[in-house]
C-alpha positions in Angstrom: 3.3 12.1 -16.3 2.1 9.8 -18.9 3.1 6.2 -19.4 2.5 2.7 -18.1 1.4 3.0 -14.4 3.2 -0.2 -13.5 6.5 1.0 -15.1 6.1 4.4 -13.4 5.5 2.7 -10.0 8.6 0.5 -10.5 10.7 3.5 -11.4 9.4 5.3 -8.3 11.2 2.6 -6.2 9.1 3.3 -3.1 9.8 1.3 0.0 6.5 -0.1 1.1 5.2 -1.6 4.4 2.0 -3.7 4.5 0.2 -4.1 7.8 -3.0 -6.0 8.6 -6.1 -3.8 9.3 -8.3 -6.9 9.6 -8.6 -10.1 11.7 -7.6 -12.2 8.7 -4.4 -14.0 9.3 -1.8 -13.8 6.6 -3.4 -11.0 4.6 -0.5 -8.6 4.7 1.9 -11.3 3.6 -0.4 -12.3 0.7 -0.8 -8.6 -0.2 3.0 -8.1 0.0 3.7 -11.1 -2.2 1.1 -9.9 -4.8 2.7 -6.4 -4.9 6.2 -7.9 -5.1 5.1 -9.9 -8.2 4.0 -6.5 -9.7 7.5 -5.2 -9.2 6.9 -3.2 -6.0 9.6 -2.9 -3.4 7.8 -4.4 -0.3 10.3 -4.2 2.5 7.9 -5.2 5.4 4.7 -7.3 5.4 3.1 -8.3 8.6 1.9 -7.1 11.9 -1.3 -5.3 12.7 -2.5 -1.7 12.3 -3.7 0.1 15.5 -7.3 -0.3 14.4 -9.4 -2.4 12.0 -10.3 -1.0 8.5 -13.2 -1.9 6.3 -11.4 -0.1 3.4 -7.7 -0.2 2.7 -5.9 3.0 3.8 -2.6 4.3 2.3 -0.2 6.4 4.4 2.3 8.4 2.5 5.5 9.3 4.3 7.6 10.2 1.3 7.0 11.8 -2.1 6.2 8.6 -4.1 3.2 9.7 -6.0 3.4 7.2 -8.9 3.3 4.4 -6.3 0.4 6.1 -4.6 -1.5 6.4 -7.9 -0.8 2.7 -8.7 -2.0 1.6 -5.3 -5.1 3.7 -5.6 -6.0 1.8 -8.7 -5.2 -1.7 -7.2 -7.3 -1.1 -4.1 -10.0 1.0 -5.7 -9.3 4.0 -3.4 -11.9 6.6 -4.2 -12.3 8.5 -0.9 -9.9 11.1 0.5 -10.1 9.5 4.0 -8.4 6.4 2.6 -5.2 8.4 1.9 -3.2 9.9 4.8 -0.3 12.3 4.1 2.2 12.1 7.0 5.6 13.4 5.7 8.4 11.9 7.7 11.9 12.0 6.4 13.1 9.7 9.1 10.7 6.9 8.2 12.2 3.6 6.9 9.4 3.3 4.4 7.9 5.7 1.9 4.3 4.2 2.0 2.4 2.1 4.4 -0.6 0.1 3.3 -3.1 -0.7 6.0 -4.9 -3.5 4.4 -8.7 -3.4 5.0 -11.4 -6.0 4.6 -12.0 -4.8 1.0 -8.7 -6.4 0.0 -10.2 -9.8 0.6 -12.0 -9.4 -2.7 -8.9 -7.9 -4.5 -5.8 -9.9 -3.4 -5.7 -13.5 -4.7 
């Protein structure tokens, strides 16, 4: 689809969870607030991923591809190992962002 990526992401209305993949305190909350300001539906922000990440990883549980495309741009995702497709109709979120150390240079 063509159109403004931000508007398409907002129309997608994905429920998003942000977890910390670093040792930096408060990074998921800062990331969540930044994304909320862009019009994303962040329903959870906090806690830690099971491992540490040098690069942000996006886990897709539901079919929210406009949101995925938007997040790929925000976080500069350019490697297939940064995207995990894990379809789960019972998940309470559509997308989980495991914020990596690279986000320290992206998120204000």
